[in-house]
C-alpha positions as CSV (number, residue, x, y, z in Angstrom):
1,M,-15.4,-9.0,-10.9
2,E,-12.9,-6.5,-9.4
3,A,-15.6,-3.9,-9.1
4,A,-18.0,-6.4,-7.5
5,R,-15.3,-7.3,-5.0
6,V,-14.7,-3.6,-4.1
7,V,-18.4,-3.0,-3.6
8,F,-19.0,-6.2,-1.6
9,E,-16.0,-5.4,0.6
10,R,-17.1,-1.8,1.1
11,D,-20.8,-2.3,1.5
12,G,-21.4,-5.9,2.5
13,F,-24.0,-8.0,0.7
14,Y,-27.2,-6.4,1.8
15,N,-26.1,-2.8,1.0
16,A,-24.4,-3.7,-2.3
17,R,-26.3,-2.7,-5.4
18,L,-25.8,-3.7,-9.0
19,S,-25.8,0.0,-10.0
20,D,-22.9,0.6,-7.6
21,I,-21.0,-2.3,-9.1
22,S,-21.7,-1.0,-12.6
23,A,-20.5,2.5,-11.6
24,E,-17.4,1.0,-10.0
25,A,-16.7,-1.0,-13.1
26,K,-17.4,2.0,-15.3
27,V,-19.9,0.1,-17.5
28,A,-23.5,0.6,-18.2
29,S,-26.0,-1.3,-16.0
30,G,-27.3,-3.1,-19.1
31,T,-23.8,-4.4,-19.8
32,L,-23.6,-5.9,-16.4
33,Y,-27.0,-7.5,-16.8
34,N,-25.7,-9.2,-20.0
35,Y,-23.4,-11.3,-17.8
36,Y,-25.0,-11.4,-14.3
37,R,-28.7,-11.5,-13.4
38,S,-28.2,-10.6,-9.7
39,K,-25.7,-9.6,-7.1
40,H,-25.9,-13.3,-5.9
41,D,-24.4,-14.3,-9.3
42,L,-21.6,-11.8,-8.9
43,L,-20.8,-12.8,-5.3
44,H,-20.8,-16.5,-6.4
45,E,-18.2,-15.6,-9.0
46,V,-16.1,-13.6,-6.6
47,M,-16.3,-16.5,-4.1
48,K,-14.7,-18.9,-6.6
49,D,-11.4,-17.0,-6.4
50,V,-11.6,-16.7,-2.6
51,S,-12.3,-20.4,-2.2
52,T,-9.3,-21.2,-4.3
53,E,-7.1,-18.9,-2.2
54,L,-8.4,-20.3,1.1
55,T,-7.7,-23.9,0.0
56,A,-4.5,-23.3,-1.9
57,L,-2.2,-25.3,0.4
58,A,-1.5,-28.6,-1.4
59,P,-1.8,-31.8,0.7
60,N,1.5,-33.2,1.8
61,H,0.8,-36.4,3.5
62,V,4.5,-37.3,4.0
63,S,5.5,-34.1,5.8
64,A,2.2,-34.2,7.8
65,Q,3.0,-37.7,9.0
66,L,6.6,-36.9,9.9
67,D,5.9,-33.4,11.4
68,P,2.3,-32.9,12.3
69,V,3.1,-29.8,14.4
70,G,4.8,-28.2,11.4
71,R,2.0,-29.1,9.2
72,I,-0.6,-27.7,11.6
73,E,1.4,-24.4,11.8
74,E,1.7,-24.2,8.0
75,V,-2.0,-24.9,7.3
76,N,-3.3,-22.6,10.0
77,R,-1.1,-19.7,8.9
78,V,-2.1,-20.0,5.2
79,Y,-5.8,-20.2,6.1
80,I,-5.7,-17.4,8.7
81,E,-3.8,-15.0,6.4
82,A,-6.0,-15.8,3.4
83,F,-9.2,-15.4,5.5
84,Q,-8.0,-12.0,6.6
85,R,-7.1,-10.9,3.1
86,N,-10.6,-11.9,2.0
87,A,-12.5,-11.1,5.2
88,H,-14.9,-8.5,3.9
89,V,-15.9,-10.7,0.9
90,L,-16.4,-13.6,3.2
91,R,-18.6,-11.5,5.4
92,A,-20.8,-10.7,2.4
93,V,-20.9,-14.5,1.6
94,Y,-21.8,-15.2,5.2
95,Q,-24.7,-12.7,4.9
96,A,-26.0,-14.1,1.7
97,R,-25.4,-17.8,2.0
98,D,-28.7,-18.6,3.7
99,D,-30.6,-17.0,0.7
100,D,-28.5,-18.6,-2.0
101,E,-27.8,-22.3,-2.2
102,R,-24.8,-21.9,-4.4
103,L,-23.1,-19.6,-1.9
104,K,-24.0,-22.0,0.9
105,V,-22.4,-24.9,-1.1
106,Q,-19.3,-22.8,-1.7
107,W,-19.0,-22.0,2.0
108,D,-19.6,-25.6,2.9
109,E,-17.0,-26.9,0.4
110,V,-14.3,-24.7,2.0
111,A,-15.3,-25.9,5.5
112,E,-15.3,-29.6,4.3
113,H,-11.9,-29.1,2.7
114,F,-10.4,-28.3,6.1
115,Q,-12.5,-30.5,8.2
116,G,-12.0,-33.5,5.9
117,R,-8.3,-32.9,5.7
118,A,-8.0,-32.5,9.5
119,T,-10.1,-35.6,10.1
120,R,-7.8,-37.7,7.9
121,A,-4.7,-36.2,9.5
122,I,-5.9,-36.9,13.1
123,T,-6.7,-40.5,12.1
124,R,-3.2,-40.9,10.7
125,W,-1.6,-39.4,13.7
126,Q,-3.6,-41.6,16.0
127,A,-2.6,-44.7,14.1
128,A,1.1,-43.6,14.4
129,G,0.7,-43.1,18.1
130,L,1.2,-39.3,17.9
131,A,-2.2,-38.0,18.9
132,F,-4.6,-39.0,21.7
133,A,-6.3,-42.2,20.7
134,D,-9.5,-41.5,22.6
135,L,-10.5,-38.5,20.4
136,D,-13.1,-38.9,17.7
137,P,-11.2,-37.6,14.6
138,R,-14.3,-36.1,12.9
139,H,-15.7,-34.3,16.0
140,T,-12.2,-33.1,17.0
141,A,-11.5,-31.8,13.5
142,H,-14.8,-30.0,13.3
143,A,-14.3,-28.4,16.7
144,L,-10.8,-27.2,15.9
145,T,-11.5,-25.9,12.4
146,L,-14.7,-24.1,13.5
147,M,-12.7,-22.5,16.4
148,V,-10.2,-21.2,14.0
149,E,-12.9,-19.9,11.6
150,R,-14.8,-18.1,14.4
151,V,-11.8,-16.5,16.0
152,V,-10.6,-15.2,12.6
153,M,-14.1,-13.8,11.9
154,A,-14.0,-11.9,15.2
155,W,-10.5,-10.6,14.3
156,S,-11.1,-9.8,10.7
157,Y,-14.4,-8.0,10.7
158,E,-16.0,-7.9,14.1
159,G,-13.5,-5.4,15.6
160,V,-11.7,-7.8,18.0
161,E,-8.1,-6.8,18.1
162,Y,-5.4,-9.5,18.1
163,D,-1.8,-9.5,17.2
164,R,-1.4,-11.7,14.1
165,E,1.6,-13.7,15.3
166,T,0.2,-14.2,18.8
167,L,-3.1,-15.3,17.3
168,I,-1.5,-17.8,15.0
169,D,0.8,-19.1,17.7
170,T,-2.1,-19.5,20.1
171,V,-4.3,-21.3,17.6
172,N,-1.5,-23.7,16.8
173,K,-0.8,-24.4,20.5
174,I,-4.5,-25.1,21.1
175,W,-4.5,-27.6,18.2
176,E,-1.2,-29.3,19.3
177,R,-2.2,-29.6,22.9
178,S,-5.8,-30.7,22.2
179,L,-4.5,-33.5,20.0
180,G,-1.7,-34.5,22.4
181,L,1.0,-34.1,19.7
182,P,4.6,-34.4,20.8
183,R,6.6,-31.2,21.1
184,R,9.3,-30.6,18.6
185,S,12.7,-31.4,20.0
186,D,14.8,-30.1,17.1
187,G,14.6,-26.5,18.2
188,S,12.6,-25.4,15.2
189,G,9.4,-23.9,16.5
190,S,9.8,-25.6,19.8
191,R,7.0,-24.7,22.2
192,T,7.1,-24.2,25.9
């Protein structure tokens, strides 16, 4: 798996070859074929670990209700940093997902994890009078999560240069202001 990750990160999906993965792993090609029939199979296995890392932040409904701005900042930071650590594997998955239903499902599960969580959070914040009531929670969640995904893709492997902290701060401000969330008044992370 480590060898497959190295080759996918280096070569992308289309240029990766099982023979390169075997060589990187220092095993015979026949040995590799005993476990994996194709590079799709290998990428599917690598993506399991990446999915786990991307969705590692445990739900915390209490803190999310009491401090939605803090929770947004926490979730976006974890996601952005995990995405960047795994950007080249994710690029390979993005290349291959249209040809492999399992990879498409894995990609969709990560997206649904964040979109579903954001939809539920926006609904709670609206009920508590913290977020704009006229926003459709699902559409808003999808727009905001897809915005984060796309900007991180551009930064991570399309050559767009961003300062990490400025990017994270900007993404968080867009979320907060789009939702109409109240600014923090306790001095911790207060925005201007």
